[in-house]
C-alpha distance (Angstrom), angle and dihedral (degrees) to the residues before:
residue distance angle dihedral
M1 . . .
F2 3.79 . .
L3 3.77 121.5 .
F4 3.89 118.9 -148.2
F5 3.71 127.5 -159.5
N6 3.73 129.8 -137.9
A7 3.89 117.4 163.1
Q8 3.87 94.4 -165.3
L9 3.92 95.6 62.2
T10 3.89 115.9 109.5
S11 3.77 134.3 175.3
E12 3.77 86.5 -91.1
S13 3.81 96.6 55.0
K14 3.80 116.3 116.3
K15 3.79 103.4 176.5
V16 3.94 136.0 26.6
T17 3.81 128.1 -152.9
F18 3.72 115.1 -159.3
S19 3.85 124.2 -144.9
R20 3.86 119.3 -105.9
E21 3.75 90.1 -103.4
E22 3.91 93.8 51.7
S23 3.81 91.0 40.4
K24 3.78 91.4 58.9
H25 3.81 90.3 45.6
I26 3.82 90.7 51.6
T27 3.81 97.3 44.4
K28 3.82 103.9 29.3
V29 3.79 105.9 30.5
L30 3.81 101.6 29.4
R31 3.80 90.8 29.5
K32 3.75 92.2 -140.2
K33 3.84 116.7 173.9
T34 3.79 137.2 -159.7
G35 3.86 106.7 -68.5
D36 3.80 95.3 28.7
Q37 3.80 117.8 126.0
L38 3.72 125.3 -116.3
Q39 3.90 133.6 -170.4
I40 3.74 119.5 -140.0
T41 3.78 136.2 177.0
N42 3.80 133.4 -166.1
G43 3.84 92.8 -152.4
N44 3.82 90.5 -111.5
G45 3.82 99.1 95.0
N46 3.86 96.6 -81.1
L47 3.81 125.7 127.0
F48 3.78 115.8 -164.9
I49 3.66 122.3 -162.8
A50 3.81 110.8 -154.4
N51 3.84 138.2 172.7
I52 3.72 122.8 -139.8
I53 3.82 112.5 -110.5
N54 3.79 96.9 171.0
D55 3.75 122.2 29.0
N56 3.80 95.8 -171.4
P57 3.88 107.0 148.2
N58 3.78 90.7 -138.0
K59 3.71 99.0 46.3
C60 3.83 114.5 14.1
E61 3.86 114.5 -173.3
A62 3.75 131.4 -165.5
L63 3.87 134.0 -168.9
I64 3.86 114.6 -132.9
E65 3.74 109.4 -127.4
K66 3.80 99.6 176.8
F67 3.81 143.6 -22.6
H68 3.84 139.6 -147.5
F69 3.75 129.2 -150.4
F70 3.75 118.1 -144.3
E71 3.89 120.9 -158.6
R72 3.74 115.8 -122.8
S73 3.84 115.6 -111.1
N74 3.78 118.2 -83.4
Y75 3.68 92.3 -111.5
F76 3.79 132.2 59.0
T77 3.91 126.7 -144.3
H78 3.82 122.6 -162.1
I79 3.79 117.4 176.4
A80 3.83 116.8 -168.1
V81 3.95 103.4 -164.2
A82 3.72 135.3 175.9
P83 3.89 110.4 -119.3
T84 3.83 108.1 -107.2
K85 3.87 118.5 -123.1
N86 3.85 89.0 -118.9
N87 3.72 104.7 59.0
D88 3.79 91.9 -154.8
R89 3.84 89.8 70.1
L90 3.89 90.7 56.6
E91 3.68 89.8 49.1
W92 3.83 92.0 49.1
F93 3.86 88.8 51.8
L94 3.76 93.7 50.4
E95 3.74 94.7 46.7
K96 3.91 92.9 49.7
A97 3.85 93.2 40.0
T98 3.88 89.3 53.0
E99 3.78 89.8 51.0
I100 3.81 93.5 49.1
G101 3.81 95.1 41.2
I102 3.82 128.6 -91.2
D103 3.79 128.9 164.4
E104 3.77 105.4 -161.1
I105 3.86 139.2 13.3
T106 3.78 126.4 -167.2
P107 3.75 121.1 -173.6
I108 3.92 107.1 -142.2
I109 3.84 121.4 -160.4
C110 3.88 107.2 -142.8
K111 3.79 132.7 -176.6
N112 3.78 91.9 -96.8
S113 3.78 96.1 43.4
E114 3.76 114.2 130.3
R115 3.81 91.6 -168.2
K116 3.71 117.2 56.7
T117 3.76 103.2 176.5
V118 3.82 135.6 52.2
K119 3.80 125.9 -156.4
S120 3.75 102.7 -152.2
E121 3.83 102.0 -173.0
R122 3.80 95.4 77.8
L123 3.81 92.8 40.8
V124 3.91 92.3 53.4
K125 3.78 87.7 50.7
I126 3.87 89.0 54.2
M127 3.79 93.1 49.5
I128 3.94 90.9 48.3
S129 3.77 88.6 52.7
A130 3.84 90.9 48.8
M131 3.79 92.3 47.1
K132 3.74 92.3 52.2
Q133 3.82 92.0 46.1
S134 3.79 91.6 53.2
M135 3.78 94.3 42.3
D136 3.70 92.8 -124.5
Y137 3.80 120.7 152.4
Y138 3.81 98.3 -151.1
L139 3.86 122.2 78.7
P140 3.87 111.5 -153.1
K141 3.77 115.9 -117.0
L142 3.83 113.4 -113.6
N143 3.85 113.4 -158.9
S144 3.72 127.4 -157.6
A145 3.76 117.7 -93.7
I146 3.81 113.9 -88.4
N147 3.76 138.6 -172.4
F148 3.86 111.5 -93.3
N149 3.79 91.8 -125.8
D150 3.75 96.8 50.6
F151 3.79 89.7 46.1
V152 3.73 97.2 51.3
K153 3.75 93.8 47.0
K154 3.84 94.9 52.7
S155 3.78 101.4 33.3
S156 3.86 119.0 117.6
S157 3.76 126.4 -173.4
H158 3.71 138.7 138.2
K159 3.77 92.8 -110.0
K160 3.85 122.6 17.7
F161 3.91 124.8 -169.8
I162 3.76 139.1 176.1
A163 3.77 119.8 -153.8
H164 3.92 114.0 -155.4
C165 3.76 141.0 154.6
E166 3.79 100.4 -127.8
N167 3.82 115.4 123.3
S168 3.69 97.4 -114.5
E169 3.74 136.2 110.4
K170 3.91 112.0 -54.4
S171 3.75 136.7 163.6
S172 3.77 126.5 -135.9
F173 3.76 107.7 -95.6
F174 3.83 93.6 -145.3
D175 3.77 92.7 49.6
T176 3.86 93.5 45.4
I177 3.82 98.6 55.4
N178 3.75 131.5 70.3
K179 3.68 140.7 -162.6
K180 3.90 123.9 -77.0
E181 3.81 94.0 20.7
S182 3.83 134.7 138.3
I183 3.83 103.8 -125.4
L184 3.75 132.5 -172.1
I185 3.71 121.3 -175.3
L186 3.78 131.4 -178.4
I187 3.78 120.7 -138.9
G188 3.65 118.7 -169.0
P189 3.89 136.7 -141.5
E190 3.78 126.4 -90.1
G191 3.70 91.0 -82.9
D192 3.85 93.4 48.2
F193 3.63 127.4 -121.6
D194 3.92 119.0 -49.2
S195 3.77 112.2 -109.1
S196 3.83 90.6 -115.2
E197 3.88 90.1 56.5
I198 3.87 91.2 51.4
E199 3.77 89.3 51.3
M200 3.78 91.9 47.4
A201 3.80 90.8 50.0
K202 3.80 92.2 49.9
E203 3.94 88.7 49.3
N204 3.82 87.9 54.6
G205 3.72 96.3 53.3
F206 3.88 101.6 -90.1
K207 3.85 115.4 140.4
A208 3.73 118.4 -141.6
V209 3.79 113.0 -118.5
T210 3.74 140.3 175.6
L211 3.80 126.6 -138.2
G212 3.79 94.7 -156.7
E213 3.84 140.8 -59.4
K214 3.84 94.7 -68.4
R215 3.74 124.6 90.9
L216 3.86 103.0 -122.9
R217 3.69 133.1 -161.0
T218 3.81 116.0 -111.5
E219 3.81 95.7 -104.1
T220 3.86 91.2 43.4
A221 3.76 92.2 50.3
A222 3.78 92.3 48.8
L223 3.77 90.9 49.5
V224 3.84 93.5 47.2
A225 3.79 89.4 51.9
T226 3.85 91.3 49.7
H227 3.87 93.0 48.6
T228 3.90 92.6 44.9
I229 3.78 90.5 57.3
A230 3.93 91.5 47.7
L231 3.80 89.5 45.9
K232 3.80 91.1 51.0
N233 3.77 89.8 53.6
E234 3.79 98.7 51.1
């Protein structure tokens, strides 16, 4: 079963009109015809069941017959990660994290960051594709890039952590977290966080943690953190 995405749908929607690209995919690739059933989500927990009423390859239309609402999971994962120099690696992380289950991502610009800007349009498309592939009904929230200092000072979460590579006292991330918690973890750039950033995070309520003995790439560390939280909540 294929899942389609339309952010404009609400519980009051009666009909959906697909874009030309999606219409061709539905009618030419999937070979769907008038009367066939489709599943659509708006990324906010809703699943819409619709029947095609017009199988035009340029403007496919479907009538919504019913919808279901699915509650969000009872834990919340927010990863604040420094954008990687190679944008492909950030894209890889967002795709896999969406498949595993993540709620919010914030790109943070650090002192050692080699990439200072993030173009969100392509990243959102990758997340939508991953959401559809994994048959999930929630699209993670991708925030605009923000300076590390500004983010740390204003961030609020039930549990806040920073994963870094300095040889200082750190707790095991897996052992520190519990089920059903709202968790925010900071993941640094390829050159790791600057010492002053680590201290600032600690001063603002972030607990230093380790993700294991290996030194991980930025995107790997972010994914390990995402999976660790999901694993803890199984």
